[in-house]
N, CA, C, O and CB atoms as a CASP TS submission, in Angstrom:
PFRMAT TS
TARGET T0000
AUTHOR 0000-0000-0000
METHOD Language model
MODEL 1
PARENT N/A
ATOM      1  N   MET     1     104.963 190.455  89.473  1.00  0.00           N
ATOM      2  CA  MET     1     107.054 190.958  89.736  1.00  0.00           C
ATOM      3  C   MET     1     106.956 191.911  89.172  1.00  0.00           C
ATOM      4  O   MET     1     106.329 192.442  88.256  1.00  0.00           O
ATOM      5  CB  MET     1     108.605 190.058  89.002  1.00  0.00           C
ATOM      6  N   THR     2     108.183 192.175  90.331  1.00  0.00           N
ATOM      7  CA  THR     2     108.982 193.851  90.489  1.00  0.00           C
ATOM      8  C   THR     2     110.038 193.728  89.153  1.00  0.00           C
ATOM      9  O   THR     2     111.005 194.320  89.634  1.00  0.00           O
ATOM     10  CB  THR     2     110.158 194.150  92.389  1.00  0.00           C
ATOM     11  N   LEU     3     110.278 193.506  88.377  1.00  0.00           N
ATOM     12  CA  LEU     3     111.732 193.232  87.508  1.00  0.00           C
ATOM     13  C   LEU     3     112.839 194.706  88.095  1.00  0.00           C
ATOM     14  O   LEU     3     112.682 195.923  87.987  1.00  0.00           O
ATOM     15  CB  LEU     3     111.307 193.338  85.270  1.00  0.00           C
ATOM     16  N   VAL     4     113.816 193.962  88.649  1.00  0.00           N
ATOM     17  CA  VAL     4     115.110 195.673  88.580  1.00  0.00           C
ATOM     18  C   VAL     4     116.384 194.564  88.392  1.00  0.00           C
ATOM     19  O   VAL     4     116.769 193.413  88.602  1.00  0.00           O
ATOM     20  CB  VAL     4     115.389 197.155  90.749  1.00  0.00           C
ATOM     21  N   GLU     5     116.834 196.397  87.599  1.00  0.00           N
ATOM     22  CA  GLU     5     118.220 195.626  86.753  1.00  0.00           C
ATOM     23  C   GLU     5     119.716 196.540  88.606  1.00  0.00           C
ATOM     24  O   GLU     5     119.599 197.464  89.411  1.00  0.00           O
ATOM     25  CB  GLU     5     118.580 196.928  83.860  1.00  0.00           C
ATOM     26  N   VAL     6     120.256 196.014  88.458  1.00  0.00           N
ATOM     27  CA  VAL     6     121.530 196.145  89.466  1.00  0.00           C
ATOM     28  C   VAL     6     122.649 195.718  88.760  1.00  0.00           C
ATOM     29  O   VAL     6     122.740 194.679  88.106  1.00  0.00           O
ATOM     30  CB  VAL     6     121.452 195.269  90.823  1.00  0.00           C
ATOM     31  N   THR     7     123.837 196.917  88.994  1.00  0.00           N
ATOM     32  CA  THR     7     124.884 196.887  88.816  1.00  0.00           C
ATOM     33  C   THR     7     125.825 196.915  89.468  1.00  0.00           C
ATOM     34  O   THR     7     125.845 197.940  90.150  1.00  0.00           O
ATOM     35  CB  THR     7     124.978 197.351  88.329  1.00  0.00           C
ATOM     36  N   TYR     8     127.216 195.861  89.719  1.00  0.00           N
ATOM     37  CA  TYR     8     128.160 195.993  89.923  1.00  0.00           C
ATOM     38  C   TYR     8     129.809 196.087  89.375  1.00  0.00           C
ATOM     39  O   TYR     8     130.345 195.248  88.651  1.00  0.00           O
ATOM     40  CB  TYR     8     127.859 195.519  90.410  1.00  0.00           C
ATOM     41  N   GLU     9     130.253 196.946  89.751  1.00  0.00           N
ATOM     42  CA  GLU     9     131.699 196.919  89.738  1.00  0.00           C
ATOM     43  C   GLU     9     132.465 196.108  89.582  1.00  0.00           C
ATOM     44  O   GLU     9     132.633 195.574  90.679  1.00  0.00           O
ATOM     45  CB  GLU     9     132.109 197.216  90.486  1.00  0.00           C
ATOM     46  N   LEU    10     133.113 195.626  88.804  1.00  0.00           N
ATOM     47  CA  LEU    10     133.649 194.202  89.222  1.00  0.00           C
ATOM     48  C   LEU    10     135.655 195.002  89.518  1.00  0.00           C
ATOM     49  O   LEU    10     136.070 196.087  89.111  1.00  0.00           O
ATOM     50  CB  LEU    10     133.310 192.566  87.385  1.00  0.00           C
ATOM     51  N   GLN    11     136.253 194.171  90.152  1.00  0.00           N
ATOM     52  CA  GLN    11     137.524 193.973  90.763  1.00  0.00           C
ATOM     53  C   GLN    11     138.397 193.907  89.373  1.00  0.00           C
ATOM     54  O   GLN    11     139.352 194.679  89.294  1.00  0.00           O
ATOM     55  CB  GLN    11     137.590 192.556  91.811  1.00  0.00           C
ATOM     56  N   ARG    12     138.105 192.968  88.200  1.00  0.00           N
ATOM     57  CA  ARG    12     139.016 192.746  87.704  1.00  0.00           C
ATOM     58  C   ARG    12     138.337 192.170  86.599  1.00  0.00           C
ATOM     59  O   ARG    12     137.173 191.969  86.946  1.00  0.00           O
ATOM     60  CB  ARG    12     139.924 192.148  88.414  1.00  0.00           C
ATOM     61  N   PRO    13     138.590 191.701  85.062  1.00  0.00           N
ATOM     62  CA  PRO    13     137.117 191.466  83.974  1.00  0.00           C
ATOM     63  C   PRO    13     137.451 190.070  84.460  1.00  0.00           C
ATOM     64  O   PRO    13     138.529 189.577  84.791  1.00  0.00           O
ATOM     65  CB  PRO    13     137.052 191.881  81.849  1.00  0.00           C
ATOM     66  N   ILE    14     136.134 189.535  84.409  1.00  0.00           N
ATOM     67  CA  ILE    14     135.752 187.850  84.158  1.00  0.00           C
ATOM     68  C   ILE    14     136.357 187.219  83.500  1.00  0.00           C
ATOM     69  O   ILE    14     136.811 187.914  82.591  1.00  0.00           O
ATOM     70  CB  ILE    14     134.655 187.469  83.637  1.00  0.00           C
ATOM     71  N   GLY    15     136.830 185.609  83.381  1.00  0.00           N
ATOM     72  CA  GLY    15     137.746 184.874  82.758  1.00  0.00           C
ATOM     73  C   GLY    15     136.223 184.179  82.764  1.00  0.00           C
ATOM     74  O   GLY    15     135.343 184.486  83.569  1.00  0.00           O
ATOM     75  N   ALA    16     136.044 182.821  81.322  1.00  0.00           N
ATOM     76  CA  ALA    16     135.218 182.216  80.749  1.00  0.00           C
ATOM     77  C   ALA    16     135.236 181.784  81.684  1.00  0.00           C
ATOM     78  O   ALA    16     134.459 182.549  82.256  1.00  0.00           O
ATOM     79  CB  ALA    16     135.214 181.661  79.704  1.00  0.00           C
ATOM     80  N   GLU    17     135.653 180.781  82.728  1.00  0.00           N
ATOM     81  CA  GLU    17     135.394 180.097  84.135  1.00  0.00           C
ATOM     82  C   GLU    17     133.884 181.008  84.779  1.00  0.00           C
ATOM     83  O   GLU    17     132.694 180.725  84.641  1.00  0.00           O
ATOM     84  CB  GLU    17     137.067 180.356  85.325  1.00  0.00           C
ATOM     85  N   GLU    18     134.224 181.601  85.150  1.00  0.00           N
ATOM     86  CA  GLU    18     133.238 183.234  85.442  1.00  0.00           C
ATOM     87  C   GLU    18     132.322 182.888  85.298  1.00  0.00           C
ATOM     88  O   GLU    18     131.552 182.294  86.053  1.00  0.00           O
ATOM     89  CB  GLU    18     133.252 184.587  84.616  1.00  0.00           C
ATOM     90  N   LEU    19     132.172 183.471  83.429  1.00  0.00           N
ATOM     91  CA  LEU    19     131.460 183.494  82.583  1.00  0.00           C
ATOM     92  C   LEU    19     130.452 182.118  83.097  1.00  0.00           C
ATOM     93  O   LEU    19     129.606 182.380  83.952  1.00  0.00           O
ATOM     94  CB  LEU    19     132.272 183.541  81.239  1.00  0.00           C
ATOM     95  N   ARG    20     130.523 180.943  82.679  1.00  0.00           N
ATOM     96  CA  ARG    20     130.327 179.813  82.463  1.00  0.00           C
ATOM     97  C   ARG    20     129.433 179.437  84.279  1.00  0.00           C
ATOM     98  O   ARG    20     128.675 178.472  84.379  1.00  0.00           O
ATOM     99  CB  ARG    20     131.943 179.055  81.903  1.00  0.00           C
ATOM    100  N   ARG    21     129.662 180.171  85.238  1.00  0.00           N
ATOM    101  CA  ARG    21     129.270 179.991  86.537  1.00  0.00           C
ATOM    102  C   ARG    21     127.685 181.227  87.065  1.00  0.00           C
ATOM    103  O   ARG    21     126.666 181.286  87.754  1.00  0.00           O
ATOM    104  CB  ARG    21     130.895 180.299  87.438  1.00  0.00           C
ATOM    105  N   LEU    22     128.580 182.012  86.061  1.00  0.00           N
ATOM    106  CA  LEU    22     127.654 183.284  85.751  1.00  0.00           C
ATOM    107  C   LEU    22     125.927 182.377  85.320  1.00  0.00           C
ATOM    108  O   LEU    22     125.016 182.127  86.110  1.00  0.00           O
ATOM    109  CB  LEU    22     128.544 184.417  84.037  1.00  0.00           C
ATOM    110  N   GLY    23     125.985 182.112  84.024  1.00  0.00           N
ATOM    111  CA  GLY    23     124.802 181.124  83.459  1.00  0.00           C
ATOM    112  C   GLY    23     124.778 180.230  84.039  1.00  0.00           C
ATOM    113  O   GLY    23     124.683 179.607  82.981  1.00  0.00           O
ATOM    114  N   GLU    24     124.766 179.210  85.010  1.00  0.00           N
ATOM    115  CA  GLU    24     124.595 177.832  85.889  1.00  0.00           C
ATOM    116  C   GLU    24     123.546 178.730  86.959  1.00  0.00           C
ATOM    117  O   GLU    24     122.497 178.162  87.264  1.00  0.00           O
ATOM    118  CB  GLU    24     126.384 176.995  86.742  1.00  0.00           C
ATOM    119  N   PHE    25     123.813 180.175  87.559  1.00  0.00           N
ATOM    120  CA  PHE    25     123.286 180.351  88.786  1.00  0.00           C
ATOM    121  C   PHE    25     122.236 181.776  88.638  1.00  0.00           C
ATOM    122  O   PHE    25     121.606 182.294  89.561  1.00  0.00           O
ATOM    123  CB  PHE    25     124.588 180.475  89.893  1.00  0.00           C
ATOM    124  N   ALA    26     122.263 182.153  87.400  1.00  0.00           N
ATOM    125  CA  ALA    26     121.336 182.614  86.830  1.00  0.00           C
ATOM    126  C   ALA    26     120.046 182.173  86.332  1.00  0.00           C
ATOM    127  O   ALA    26     119.021 182.801  86.063  1.00  0.00           O
ATOM    128  CB  ALA    26     121.788 182.955  86.191  1.00  0.00           C
ATOM    129  N   ASN    27     120.419 180.637  86.263  1.00  0.00           N
ATOM    130  CA  ASN    27     119.113 180.369  86.355  1.00  0.00           C
ATOM    131  C   ASN    27     118.955 179.477  87.541  1.00  0.00           C
ATOM    132  O   ASN    27     117.742 179.661  87.636  1.00  0.00           O
ATOM    133  CB  ASN    27     118.593 179.804  85.112  1.00  0.00           C
ATOM    134  N   THR    28     119.209 178.682  88.492  1.00  0.00           N
ATOM    135  CA  THR    28     119.196 178.277  89.829  1.00  0.00           C
ATOM    136  C   THR    28     118.492 179.249  90.582  1.00  0.00           C
ATOM    137  O   THR    28     117.733 178.746  91.410  1.00  0.00           O
ATOM    138  CB  THR    28     120.504 178.064  90.354  1.00  0.00           C
ATOM    139  N   TYR    29     118.511 180.411  90.551  1.00  0.00           N
ATOM    140  CA  TYR    29     118.792 181.229  92.198  1.00  0.00           C
ATOM    141  C   TYR    29     117.327 182.532  90.950  1.00  0.00           C
ATOM    142  O   TYR    29     116.894 183.474  91.614  1.00  0.00           O
ATOM    143  CB  TYR    29     121.589 182.190  92.895  1.00  0.00           C
ATOM    144  N   GLY    30     116.835 182.472  89.610  1.00  0.00           N
ATOM    145  CA  GLY    30     115.707 183.102  89.570  1.00  0.00           C
ATOM    146  C   GLY    30     116.046 184.515  89.224  1.00  0.00           C
ATOM    147  O   GLY    30     115.226 185.419  89.066  1.00  0.00           O
ATOM    148  N   LEU    31     117.773 184.638  89.090  1.00  0.00           N
ATOM    149  CA  LEU    31     117.927 186.025  87.804  1.00  0.00           C
ATOM    150  C   LEU    31     117.694 185.886  86.854  1.00  0.00           C
ATOM    151  O   LEU    31     117.422 184.751  86.463  1.00  0.00           O
ATOM    152  CB  LEU    31     119.013 186.628  87.411  1.00  0.00           C
ATOM    153  N   ARG    32     117.684 186.703  86.208  1.00  0.00           N
ATOM    154  CA  ARG    32     116.685 186.909  84.925  1.00  0.00           C
ATOM    155  C   ARG    32     117.688 186.586  83.828  1.00  0.00           C
ATOM    156  O   ARG    32     117.490 185.722  82.974  1.00  0.00           O
ATOM    157  CB  ARG    32     115.948 188.591  84.722  1.00  0.00           C
ATOM    158  N   ARG    33     118.690 187.280  83.904  1.00  0.00           N
ATOM    159  CA  ARG    33     119.294 188.143  82.702  1.00  0.00           C
ATOM    160  C   ARG    33     120.807 188.885  83.156  1.00  0.00           C
ATOM    161  O   ARG    33     120.721 189.697  84.078  1.00  0.00           O
ATOM    162  CB  ARG    33     118.071 189.452  82.272  1.00  0.00           C
ATOM    163  N   PHE    34     122.179 188.648  82.559  1.00  0.00           N
ATOM    164  CA  PHE    34     123.070 189.517  83.023  1.00  0.00           C
ATOM    165  C   PHE    34     124.539 189.692  81.841  1.00  0.00           C
ATOM    166  O   PHE    34     125.301 189.130  81.056  1.00  0.00           O
ATOM    167  CB  PHE    34     123.427 188.906  84.578  1.00  0.00           C
ATOM    168  N   ARG    35     124.136 190.939  82.507  1.00  0.00           N
ATOM    169  CA  ARG    35     125.681 191.081  80.886  1.00  0.00           C
ATOM    170  C   ARG    35     126.778 192.091  81.263  1.00  0.00           C
ATOM    171  O   ARG    35     126.712 193.175  81.842  1.00  0.00           O
ATOM    172  CB  ARG    35     124.980 191.991  78.943  1.00  0.00           C
ATOM    173  N   VAL    36     127.918 191.315  80.698  1.00  0.00           N
ATOM    174  CA  VAL    36     129.135 192.789  81.422  1.00  0.00           C
ATOM    175  C   VAL    36     129.516 193.209  80.037  1.00  0.00           C
ATOM    176  O   VAL    36     129.629 192.656  78.942  1.00  0.00           O
ATOM    177  CB  VAL    36     130.987 192.256  82.612  1.00  0.00           C
ATOM    178  N   ASP    37     129.660 194.354  80.506  1.00  0.00           N
ATOM    179  CA  ASP    37     130.369 195.495  80.180  1.00  0.00           C
ATOM    180  C   ASP    37     131.486 195.572  80.177  1.00  0.00           C
ATOM    181  O   ASP    37     131.953 195.998  81.233  1.00  0.00           O
ATOM    182  CB  ASP    37     130.155 196.312  80.707  1.00  0.00           C
ATOM    183  N   GLU    38     132.370 195.270  79.202  1.00  0.00           N
ATOM    184  CA  GLU    38     133.753 194.994  79.484  1.00  0.00           C
ATOM    185  C   GLU    38     134.361 196.553  79.537  1.00  0.00           C
ATOM    186  O   GLU    38     135.277 196.662  80.352  1.00  0.00           O
ATOM    187  CB  GLU    38     134.474 193.937  78.259  1.00  0.00           C
ATOM    188  N   SER    39     134.042 197.696  78.865  1.00  0.00           N
ATOM    189  CA  SER    39     134.767 198.646  78.392  1.00  0.00           C
ATOM    190  C   SER    39     133.977 199.629  80.138  1.00  0.00           C
ATOM    191  O   SER    39     134.012 200.834  80.390  1.00  0.00           O
ATOM    192  CB  SER    39     134.368 199.176  76.325  1.00  0.00           C
ATOM    193  N   ARG    40     133.580 198.876  80.688  1.00  0.00           N
ATOM    194  CA  ARG    40     133.331 200.174  82.220  1.00  0.00           C
ATOM    195  C   ARG    40     133.490 199.160  83.434  1.00  0.00           C
ATOM    196  O   ARG    40     133.146 199.502  84.566  1.00  0.00           O
ATOM    197  CB  ARG    40     131.280 201.141  82.408  1.00  0.00           C
ATOM    198  N   ASN    41     134.067 197.795  83.147  1.00  0.00           N
ATOM    199  CA  ASN    41     134.289 196.675  83.748  1.00  0.00           C
ATOM    200  C   ASN    41     133.343 196.773  85.005  1.00  0.00           C
ATOM    201  O   ASN    41     133.712 197.173  86.109  1.00  0.00           O
ATOM    202  CB  ASN    41     135.782 196.479  84.014  1.00  0.00           C
ATOM    203  N   GLN    42     131.982 196.323  84.658  1.00  0.00           N
ATOM    204  CA  GLN    42     130.546 196.419  85.249  1.00  0.00           C
ATOM    205  C   GLN    42     129.972 194.949  84.761  1.00  0.00           C
ATOM    206  O   GLN    42     130.124 194.333  83.706  1.00  0.00           O
ATOM    207  CB  GLN    42     129.562 197.874  84.587  1.00  0.00           C
ATOM    208  N   LEU    43     129.243 194.645  85.979  1.00  0.00           N
ATOM    209  CA  LEU    43     127.673 193.371  85.817  1.00  0.00           C
ATOM    210  C   LEU    43     127.080 194.192  85.955  1.00  0.00           C
ATOM    211  O   LEU    43     127.310 195.320  86.391  1.00  0.00           O
ATOM    212  CB  LEU    43     127.126 192.021  86.843  1.00  0.00           C
ATOM    213  N   SER    44     125.856 193.509  85.432  1.00  0.00           N
ATOM    214  CA  SER    44     124.161 194.091  85.422  1.00  0.00           C
ATOM    215  C   SER    44     123.934 192.650  85.422  1.00  0.00           C
ATOM    216  O   SER    44     124.272 191.638  84.808  1.00  0.00           O
ATOM    217  CB  SER    44     123.330 195.200  83.916  1.00  0.00           C
ATOM    218  N   PHE    45     123.031 193.119  86.626  1.00  0.00           N
ATOM    219  CA  PHE    45     121.904 192.472  86.913  1.00  0.00           C
ATOM    220  C   PHE    45     120.332 192.401  87.122  1.00  0.00           C
ATOM    221  O   PHE    45     119.661 192.776  88.084  1.00  0.00           O
ATOM    222  CB  PHE    45     122.181 192.267  87.509  1.00  0.00           C
ATOM    223  N   GLU    46     119.819 191.604  85.521  1.00  0.00           N
ATOM    224  CA  GLU    46     117.807 191.763  85.797  1.00  0.00           C
ATOM    225  C   GLU    46     117.897 190.220  87.012  1.00  0.00           C
ATOM    226  O   GLU    46     118.624 189.264  87.286  1.00  0.00           O
ATOM    227  CB  GLU    46     116.254 191.248  83.495  1.00  0.00           C
ATOM    228  N   TYR    47     116.106 191.111  87.552  1.00  0.00           N
ATOM    229  CA  TYR    47     116.344 189.979  88.630  1.00  0.00           C
ATOM    230  C   TYR    47     114.853 190.504  89.342  1.00  0.00           C
ATOM    231  O   TYR    47     114.432 191.638  89.570  1.00  0.00           O
ATOM    232  CB  TYR    47     118.084 190.086  89.769  1.00  0.00           C
ATOM    233  N   ASP    48     114.283 189.190  89.573  1.00  0.00           N
ATOM    234  CA  ASP    48     112.415 189.365  90.154  1.00  0.00           C
ATOM    235  C   ASP    48     112.896 189.967  91.427  1.00  0.00           C
ATOM    236  O   ASP    48     113.756 189.382  92.086  1.00  0.00           O
ATOM    237  CB  ASP    48     111.166 187.591  90.501  1.00  0.00           C
ATOM    238  N   ALA    49     112.296 191.313  91.881  1.00  0.00           N
ATOM    239  CA  ALA    49     112.592 191.588  93.570  1.00  0.00           C
ATOM    240  C   ALA    49     111.598 191.296  94.168  1.00  0.00           C
ATOM    241  O   ALA    49     111.848 191.533  95.350  1.00  0.00           O
ATOM    242  CB  ALA    49     112.915 192.984  94.097  1.00  0.00           C
ATOM    243  N   SER    50     110.008 190.694  94.021  1.00  0.00           N
ATOM    244  CA  SER    50     108.827 190.147  94.440  1.00  0.00           C
ATOM    245  C   SER    50     109.966 188.477  95.381  1.00  0.00           C
ATOM    246  O   SER    50     109.900 188.120  96.557  1.00  0.00           O
ATOM    247  CB  SER    50     107.431 189.812  92.657  1.00  0.00           C
ATOM    248  N   ARG    51     110.481 188.127  94.710  1.00  0.00           N
ATOM    249  CA  ARG    51     111.646 187.070  94.938  1.00  0.00           C
ATOM    250  C   ARG    51     112.970 187.091  95.439  1.00  0.00           C
ATOM    251  O   ARG    51     113.035 186.626  96.577  1.00  0.00           O
ATOM    252  CB  ARG    51     111.904 186.623  93.967  1.00  0.00           C
ATOM    253  N   LEU    52     114.092 187.492  94.947  1.00  0.00           N
ATOM    254  CA  LEU    52     114.610 188.146  95.848  1.00  0.00           C
ATOM    255  C   LEU    52     115.402 189.823  95.929  1.00  0.00           C
ATOM    256  O   LEU    52     115.297 190.880  95.306  1.00  0.00           O
ATOM    257  CB  LEU    52     115.325 187.220  96.113  1.00  0.00           C
ATOM    258  N   LYS    53     116.259 189.268  97.150  1.00  0.00           N
ATOM    259  CA  LYS    53     116.550 190.597  97.246  1.00  0.00           C
ATOM    260  C   LYS    53     117.698 190.873  97.045  1.00  0.00           C
ATOM    261  O   LYS    53     118.527 189.970  97.159  1.00  0.00           O
ATOM    262  CB  LYS    53     116.267 191.104  98.252  1.00  0.00           C
ATOM    263  N   GLU    54     118.280 192.690  96.548  1.00  0.00           N
ATOM    264  CA  GLU    54     119.736 193.215  96.483  1.00  0.00           C
ATOM    265  C   GLU    54     120.562 191.891  97.270  1.00  0.00           C
ATOM    266  O   GLU    54     121.141 190.932  96.760  1.00  0.00           O
ATOM    267  CB  GLU    54     119.926 194.929  97.397  1.00  0.00           C
ATOM    268  N   THR    55     120.393 192.200  98.499  1.00  0.00           N
ATOM    269  CA  THR    55     121.025 191.910  99.107  1.00  0.00           C
ATOM    270  C   THR    55     121.558 190.186  98.865  1.00  0.00           C
ATOM    271  O   THR    55     122.691 189.707  98.921  1.00  0.00           O
ATOM    272  CB  THR    55     120.445 192.400 100.128  1.00  0.00           C
ATOM    273  N   GLN    56     120.274 189.564  98.591  1.00  0.00           N
ATOM    274  CA  GLN    56     120.864 188.264  98.211  1.00  0.00           C
ATOM    275  C   GLN    56     121.217 187.929  97.204  1.00  0.00           C
ATOM    276  O   GLN    56     121.719 186.822  97.007  1.00  0.00           O
ATOM    277  CB  GLN    56     120.320 187.438  98.387  1.00  0.00           C
ATOM    278  N   VAL    57     120.959 189.207  95.921  1.00  0.00           N
ATOM    279  CA  VAL    57     122.191 188.591  94.337  1.00  0.00           C
ATOM    280  C   VAL    57     123.491 189.018  94.772  1.00  0.00           C
ATOM    281  O   VAL    57     124.426 188.480  94.180  1.00  0.00           O
ATOM    282  CB  VAL    57     121.949 189.522  92.428  1.00  0.00           C
ATOM    283  N   ALA    58     123.889 190.173  96.002  1.00  0.00           N
ATOM    284  CA  ALA    58     125.861 189.905  95.762  1.00  0.00           C
ATOM    285  C   ALA    58     126.257 188.599  96.983  1.00  0.00           C
ATOM    286  O   ALA    58     127.333 188.035  97.183  1.00  0.00           O
ATOM    287  CB  ALA    58     127.141 191.918  96.404  1.00  0.00           C
ATOM    288  N   HIS    59     125.138 188.450  97.546  1.00  0.00           N
ATOM    289  CA  HIS    59     125.528 186.886  98.338  1.00  0.00           C
ATOM    290  C   HIS    59     125.699 186.033  97.227  1.00  0.00           C
ATOM    291  O   HIS    59     126.737 185.412  96.997  1.00  0.00           O
ATOM    292  CB  HIS    59     124.250 186.127  99.427  1.00  0.00           C
ATOM    293  N   VAL    60     124.434 185.999  96.376  1.00  0.00           N
ATOM    294  CA  VAL    60     125.545 184.839  95.215  1.00  0.00           C
ATOM    295  C   VAL    60     126.169 184.988  94.869  1.00  0.00           C
ATOM    296  O   VAL    60     127.037 184.125  94.997  1.00  0.00           O
ATOM    297  CB  VAL    60     125.504 184.297  94.225  1.00  0.00           C
ATOM    298  N   LEU    61     126.505 186.164  94.059  1.00  0.00           N
ATOM    299  CA  LEU    61     127.762 186.630  93.237  1.00  0.00           C
ATOM    300  C   LEU    61     129.129 186.360  94.204  1.00  0.00           C
ATOM    301  O   LEU    61     130.185 185.793  93.923  1.00  0.00           O
ATOM    302  CB  LEU    61     127.605 188.404  92.817  1.00  0.00           C
ATOM    303  N   ARG    62     128.765 186.868  95.200  1.00  0.00           N
ATOM    304  CA  ARG    62     130.006 186.669  96.083  1.00  0.00           C
ATOM    305  C   ARG    62     130.204 185.178  96.600  1.00  0.00           C
ATOM    306  O   ARG    62     131.396 184.899  96.723  1.00  0.00           O
ATOM    307  CB  ARG    62     129.897 187.636  97.361  1.00  0.00           C
ATOM    308  N   GLU    63     129.651 184.532  96.810  1.00  0.00           N
ATOM    309  CA  GLU    63     129.246 182.870  96.920  1.00  0.00           C
ATOM    310  C   GLU    63     129.551 181.981  95.198  1.00  0.00           C
ATOM    311  O   GLU    63     129.946 180.824  95.334  1.00  0.00           O
ATOM    312  CB  GLU    63     127.127 182.794  97.409  1.00  0.00           C
ATOM    313  N   ALA    64     129.441 182.306  94.213  1.00  0.00           N
ATOM    314  CA  ALA    64     129.958 181.921  93.668  1.00  0.00           C
ATOM    315  C   ALA    64     131.402 182.270  92.520  1.00  0.00           C
ATOM    316  O   ALA    64     131.742 181.783  91.442  1.00  0.00           O
ATOM    317  CB  ALA    64     129.103 181.626  93.550  1.00  0.00           C
ATOM    318  N   HIS    65     131.991 183.395  93.441  1.00  0.00           N
ATOM    319  CA  HIS    65     133.420 184.040  93.492  1.00  0.00           C
ATOM    320  C   HIS    65     133.990 184.907  91.703  1.00  0.00           C
ATOM    321  O   HIS    65     134.866 185.083  90.856  1.00  0.00           O
ATOM    322  CB  HIS    65     134.622 182.433  93.981  1.00  0.00           C
ATOM    323  N   ILE    66     131.867 185.286  92.430  1.00  0.00           N
ATOM    324  CA  ILE    66     132.663 186.547  91.370  1.00  0.00           C
ATOM    325  C   ILE    66     133.079 187.929  91.048  1.00  0.00           C
ATOM    326  O   ILE    66     132.135 188.677  90.794  1.00  0.00           O
ATOM    327  CB  ILE    66     132.272 186.625  90.608  1.00  0.00           C
ATOM    328  N   PRO    67     134.079 188.373  91.004  1.00  0.00           N
ATOM    329  CA  PRO    67     134.522 189.503  91.579  1.00  0.00           C
ATOM    330  C   PRO    67     134.190 190.652  91.632  1.00  0.00           C
ATOM    331  O   PRO    67     134.856 191.491  91.026  1.00  0.00           O
ATOM    332  CB  PRO    67     135.302 189.650  91.361  1.00  0.00           C
ATOM    333  N   VAL    68     132.746 191.121  92.582  1.00  0.00           N
ATOM    334  CA  VAL    68     131.945 192.145  92.402  1.00  0.00           C
ATOM    335  C   VAL    68     132.513 192.970  93.577  1.00  0.00           C
ATOM    336  O   VAL    68     132.546 192.481  94.706  1.00  0.00           O
ATOM    337  CB  VAL    68     130.394 191.791  92.389  1.00  0.00           C
ATOM    338  N   THR    69     133.133 194.695  93.224  1.00  0.00           N
ATOM    339  CA  THR    69     133.568 195.198  94.485  1.00  0.00           C
ATOM    340  C   THR    69     132.330 195.933  94.894  1.00  0.00           C
ATOM    341  O   THR    69     131.956 195.764  96.054  1.00  0.00           O
ATOM    342  CB  THR    69     134.905 196.099  94.432  1.00  0.00           C
ATOM    343  N   ARG    70     131.547 196.827  94.013  1.00  0.00           N
ATOM    344  CA  ARG    70     130.807 197.649  94.859  1.00  0.00           C
ATOM    345  C   ARG    70     129.363 197.754  93.780  1.00  0.00           C
ATOM    346  O   ARG    70     129.395 197.408  92.599  1.00  0.00           O
ATOM    347  CB  ARG    70     131.737 199.237  95.277  1.00  0.00           C
ATOM    348  N   LYS    71     128.229 198.265  94.433  1.00  0.00           N
ATOM    349  CA  LYS    71     127.273 198.352  93.910  1.00  0.00           C
ATOM    350  C   LYS    71     127.207 199.704  92.950  1.00  0.00           C
ATOM    351  O   LYS    71     127.771 200.654  93.492  1.00  0.00           O
ATOM    352  CB  LYS    71     126.402 198.185  94.881  1.00  0.00           C
ATOM    353  N   VAL    72     126.600 200.031  91.539  1.00  0.00           N
ATOM    354  CA  VAL    72     126.951 201.157  91.205  1.00  0.00           C
ATOM    355  C   VAL    72     125.761 202.561  91.223  1.00  0.00           C
ATOM    356  O   VAL    72     125.700 203.723  91.626  1.00  0.00           O
ATOM    357  CB  VAL    72     127.509 200.810  89.936  1.00  0.00           C
ATOM    358  N   ASN    73     124.836 201.436  90.422  1.00  0.00           N
ATOM    359  CA  ASN    73     123.651 201.909  90.660  1.00  0.00           C
ATOM    360  C   ASN    73     122.191 201.412  91.433  1.00  0.00           C
ATOM    361  O   ASN    73     121.220 202.167  91.464  1.00  0.00           O
ATOM    362  CB  ASN    73     123.485 202.115  89.630  1.00  0.00           C
TER
END
């Protein structure tokens, strides 16, 4: 297992419904954990890079209508 963390800038703060969707698909897609940094308007995800590619993580976020704009790290 190769754990990687990726951080995205958010277009806007995420709401309660978006947080619920994050929790649902995190378990479904093997994303290990996420955290929201409201002061920086960023969303970070830890995932297993031996199972998922970074492009897949970004795709899943957009499919769930999470307002990410660009990768920060």
